[in-house]
BADREN-205226 format. One record per atom (N, C-alpha, C): residue in one letter; x, y, z. Coordinates in pm, whole numbers, plus 50000, padded with zeros to 5 digits. Atoms other than C-alpha are relative to their C-alpha. Layout:
<recs>
AXYZ...
</recs>
This chain:
<recs>
X500854988050000X500005000050000X500885012550000X499194987950011X501405033849898X499805009050121X500134990749887X502095060050167X498945010749973X500924988750014X499545087250232X500815012849982X499314987650030X500605120750090X499105011750037X500784988349958X499485153450246X500655013249958X499314987750038X502155178750144X501274996449922X498775002550074X505245182849928X501124995750094X498985003949904X507285178250246X500044985150028X500025014549980X506275141450250X500974992849907X499115006250097X508595134749955X501465002350039X498564998049985X512345129449971X500495010249898X499624990650105X512675148249644X498915000349893X500934998150111X510515161949360X500755007549891X499294993250108X511845171649019X499224998749869X500595000450134X510715179748667X501044994549903X499075006750091X512255158948390X499765004649856X500034995250137X513105169648035X500764990449910X499255008550093X514275151447723X501285007249958X498704994550039X517625157747554X499885013149923X500224987450072X516085186247353X499415010850089X500514990249906X514835203847663X498495000650009X501455000349996X511185194347617X499524993250128X500525005449875X509195188147934X499414986149979X500535013650005X508385151547999X498984997350111X500875003349888X506895148048346X500575005750129X499534996949865X507135156048715X500144986850075X499755012349927X508665128748928X500165003150149X499794998849857X508745123049300X500554986950052X499455011949936X510535098749527X499925001750150X500024999349854X510255090149892X500364986650062X499765011849918X511305065850160X498914999550105X501095001449907X508355053050359X500374991850120X499815007949880X507915031250663X500944988349973X499045011150010X510735005950721X500875000849876X499104997450113X512725021750435X499504994349867X500545003350131X510395009850159X500105012449912X499764988750090X511225031849858X498925000549892X501064998150099X508705046549613X500425010649898X499754990650108X508905064749280X498695002049924X501224997250075X506075081949094X500225010849897X499914989750104X505485103548789X498605004049956X501244994850056X502695125348651X500365009049883X499694992450121X502575141448307X499525014250005X500384986049986X502045176948432X501105007350076X499044991949927X504145205648564X499674999550150X500215000549855X504635205948940X498985010450046X500904989349957X502745238848970X498544996549976X501375003950032X499665221748827X499564987350073X500275012649931X499775191949062X499795002750149X500125000349855X498465187649414X500794987850050X499145011249957X500875165549614X499254986950021X500745012349974X498145140749710X499654992349872X500265006950127X497625132949339X501034989049973X498955009950022X500855113149353X499724986750071X500245012249924X499375087249591X499754988049908X500315011150090X498005065949306X501094997749896X498935001350099X501095071949091X501244993350058X498815005549937X503625058649343X500124985049977X499705014250018X505225025249262X501154996350093X498945004149909X507275006349518X501174994249922X498775005050062X510874999649416X500424987350073X499565012349933X512004963849485X501265002150081X498814998949915X514494961549771X501264995849926X498835005750067X516814940849555X500585009349893X499514990650101X517094969349303X500995010150056X499224988649950X518664995049534X500794997150126X499345002849872X519754978749861X500914987849990X499105011749998X522824956049890X499664990950118X500205009449892X522574924750100X501045002250109X499074999149889X524144925750445X500854987550003X499095011350002X527214903650444X499874991950129X500095008349879X526894873950684X501294999950081X498734999849929X530564878950778X500065010750108X500044989749896X529594908550993X501055010749985X498974990050022X532014932950833X499475014350021X500604986949980X529584961950883X499295000550135X500714997749874X528284976151210X498545003149970X501424997050014X524494975751236X499635010550104X500364989149909X523245008451385X498834995750088X501115003549911X520895005751684X498675005149946X501344996150045X517155007951625X499595013550059X500404987549934X516695036351875X500995011149968X499064989750044X518575062251674X499675013450061X500204986549949X519085096951814X499385008749891X500674991250097X517165125251652X500985008049916X499044991550069X520355142951545X500914992249906X499215007450098X521525117151291X499395001849861X500414999350140X521335117250913X500174986149939X499915013150065X520575085550718X500195002249850X499714998850142X522225085150377X499534987449929X500595011150072X520295063150135X500355001149851X499754999050145X520615054849763X499215011649939X500664988950068X519735083849533X498914994649906X501105004950084X516295076449389X499865008049871X500024992550126X516725103849128X500844993049895X499135007250093X519385081248973X499464986049967X500455013950011X517335049248995X499734995749856X500365004250136X515905048348642X501195000749905X498794999450083X519225058948490X500804987150013X499245012249978X521005029548650X499234987649956X500805011650039X518135005948579X500074997849850X499945001250145X518165013348206X498914990949947X501005008950061X516314989347978X500084985950054X499805013949958X517764957548124X500224998550150X499715000849857X518424966348488X501454996950030X498605004349984X522114959248431X500825009650085X499224990449923X523264990948606X499665000650148X500444999249862X521484984648934X501064995150099X498945004849911X524434965449078X500945011550035X499144988549976X526434997549043X499385009350104X500694991649903X523805017149237X500104993950140X499865006849870X523874991149516X501435000950051X498594999949960X527674990449517X500435013650054X499634986749954X527875028149565X499705001650149X500334999349858X526095025449900X500904990850081X499205009849927X528004994550005X501475004350009X498614995550000X531415008749906X500215011250103X499874989149903X530805040050112X499914994850143X500145005849867X529665019650411X501294993050042X498765007149968X532794998050393X501155009750030X498944990249976X535075028450370X499835006550138X500244993649871X533445045550669X500214990250115X499795010349898X533505012950864X501494998750031X498555001749980X537245009150811X500625012450066X499464987649943X537995045750890X499635001150148X500474998649862X535935044051210X500714990550096X499315009649914X538025014851341X501255005950065X498804993949944X540955037951409X499655007650128X500304994949867X541145049751767X499765015050000X500134985450003X541535086651686X498985003849892X501024995550094X538375100751525X500225014949974X499664986250031X539195133051345X498755008850008X501194991449982X536855162151436X499475005949871X500454994350127X536655173551072X499604989349900X500555010850082X535445139850938X498684995850061X501335003249949X531775131250969X500034987050079X500025011749914X531065106151244X499014989649947X500775011350052X529745072051135X499494991550116X500625007749892X527335052151354X499614985949959X500395013250047X526845021051143X498995000749888X500945000950111X524375009250882X498604996950049X501395003449974X520625008250890X499684987549918X500275012850067X519404973150804X498534996550013X501385004650004X515944961750700X499934988049906X500265011650084X514904927850565X501294993849943X498735006150038X518524916050553X500825008049902X499284991550095X519684945050337X500415013250065X499534987049953X521674976750401X499165010849931X500904989950058X519155004950353X500495014350022X499494986649979X521215034350472X501245000150086X498814997849919X524355047850636X499665010850102X500384990849893X523855064950972X501205008650037X498944990349977X525935096451019X499515011050092X500394987949927X525995127051241X499315009649903X500624989450079X523645153851113X500785012950023X499224987649989X525655185351040X499045011849992X500864988249996X523845217151138X500675011149919X499374990150086X524905238050840X499744996949853X500145001450144X525375238550462X501294994449942X498755003350064X527835224050219X500665012949952X499234987950030X530555248350116X499485007149876X500514994150124X529125253749768X498735008150026X501264993049971X525635262849894X500235011850094X499744989549903X526995283250182X500455012949931X499474988250068X528875306349948X499085004949889X500904995950108X526405306249660X498815008050052X501214993649946X523425315849875X500305008850121X499574991049893X525445335850128X499354996650134X500515004649872X524325314850422X501125000550103X499044999849890X526245323550737X501225008949979X498944990050018X528595349550588X501354994649956X498755005050054X531255327450431X500854992950103X499085007149912X534305311550590X501295008150015X498684994149978X537605322950737X501004990849931X499315009250090X539755308450461X501194992850063X498765006549955X543095302050633X499754989050103X500255011049905X541875282550940X499094989349943X500905009750062X539165266150731X500784990049917X499225009050085X541615252050477X500994991950082X499085007449914X544035242350753X499294988050063X500765010949939X541325221650923X499624989449897X500355009550106X540225205850593X501224991849959X498775007150035X543815197150503X500384990050110X499715009049889X544205181750849X499164987349991X500885011750017X541215158850785X500524991049889X499475007850113X542675148150451X501314993150040X498745006049954X546095142350609X499744988150091X500365011249912X544465120350872X499624987849917X500375011250088X542895099050598X501234993649940X498785005250063X546255095750426X500854992350101X499185006549898X547995086550750X499484986250039X500565013149966X545615057550810X499794991449875X499965008450119X545975045350452X498865001649902X501134997850090X542985060550268X500175012849920X500114987850080X542405085949993X498525002549974X501424996750018X539065104249957X499604999249853X500165000950146X539315108349576X498845008249942X501084991850057X536375132649543X499795012650083X500114987549927X537135164749727X499455010949909X500584988650072X534955193449608X499095007350099X500774992249902X532865220949775X498674993850041X501265006449961X529725199449776X500224988650099X499695010849907X531475172549980X500665004950128X499484994049877X532575196450250X498865007750067X501024992949924X529935206150505X500685010650086X499514989449911X530355237850709X499035000550118X500905000449885X528985235051062X499685014150050X500474986949953X527375262951262X501125008650056X498844992349953X530815273151394X500985003449889X499154996650114X532245277051044X501114990249973X498955009950019X534355245551060X499634990149891X500305009850105X534665221050768X499824986050058X500195014149966X533385185550799X499974992349868X499885007750124X534445161350525X498954989049997X501075009950015X531565139750396X500134993249863X500115007050127X530645117050102X501244991749970X498865009050014X533015087450108X499744988949898X500325009950103X531575069449805X501174996449911X498835002750082X534875072349620X501234996850085X498865002449910X537095066949925X500424985349995X499435013550004X539375036549901X501345000150072X498635001049950X542545023850060X500945004749889X499074994650099X545445041249888X500654988649921X499465010350089X546565020949588X498954990049953X501065009450038X543275001349569X499345004549870X500684996750125X541464999549237X498695007350030X501204992149981X538665025049209X498784992749945X501255005050054X535025016749147X499565008849885X500534992250112X532735034548903X500175014950021X499904985749973X533045068249077X501425003850037X498684995249966X536135089149120X500215014149950X499794986150038X536545126749124X498785006349937X501104992450059X534145153849012X500565009849899X499564991050107X534475173748691X500195014150054X499684986549953X536095207048759X500845000250126X499285000649873X537725195249080X501064989150001X499015010650007X539895166348967X501015002849889X498974998950102X543015163148757X499534992249877X500575006450118X541585156048411X501034991749924X498965008250065X544935141148303X500094986150064X499955012649925X544415112948556X498714992449977X501185008250025X542025084348481X499334995050129X500565004149870X541435077348853X499694985150001X500175014649999X541905040048809X500304994150137X499675004549865X543425036249155X499895011750097X500134989949895X542965054849482X501395005450035X498674994049980X545835079549531X499895012850082X499954987849919X546775106849779X500055012649916X499844987850080X547665130849500X498675004649940X501344995550041X543995131249393X499495010650098X500494990949897X543235148349722X500805012950007X499194987849994X546155172449722X499695009149882X500384992050116X545195183649371X498695007350028X501324994049977X541565189749473X500035010250113X499864990249893X542555207249795X500485013449946X499474987650058X544535232549593X498955006949913X501094994350079X541585237149357X499015007550090X500934993649907X539295244849651X500635012650059X499284988549943X541925268149800X499975011849902X500034989450101X542105287949474X498575005149979X501414996550023X538325287649429X499485009450108X500464991549891X537795303549770X500415014649983X499594986250026X539625334549645X498955007449916X501034994050088X536875340449387X499004989249959X500935011250030X534035314749406X499095003149881X500954999250111X532065308849088X499104987750009X501005010449978X528985286849054X499374995549869X500495004550129X528715275148695X499464986050007
</recs>
């Protein structure tokens, strides 16, 4: 049974979709309901012409096996407690990407599942080290339903990512020198324990209410020297001469310098 919809706030995300020529196709919505059941719906009208409750009959449940990886019986991942604190954030698979990865044959869905699992494994390994760096998001384990990993439980950061903070002038910017020093310290900590982040960019750096950076999004993080998965680096923030086939410290040092230069004159193309 589909969830009851009363307002746009009931959805995880709502977006309008266009074809390659820019012609409007439909309005889509996605949400996570009770027990992490995922739903996707579409209506052939602009969002402004739709009442949110109209989506109730359009919602289709996404099979667990499409988006959630199975929990390994070896116990390599920590299962987060059921009584989660209110100040945590649960990172789940991106439902806006679901149909892209599914394609015509469903062959890309393993990649969507692997993205969540790879990030969970990286955070699990990083969290095993005794010293937890204050500028790296805190990991509390994985949310598990029906034998599958349905989300990664992290501290909720009271703030904005660096890109949004500067674009929308939320909080008055950052004090560049101490900010970059703290961010570089987080990256150095990763390197010292044998990991490279491989996707440093302003959207993967949260800024807390005290103006301090918190490094997030470990989907591309791997042990240094390990072969990369499907993701690695973001256009505009990575060394385009490098194919990012393996996880390397120099990926991070390159991106750190890009962010350092960008802070002198931020642009938002």
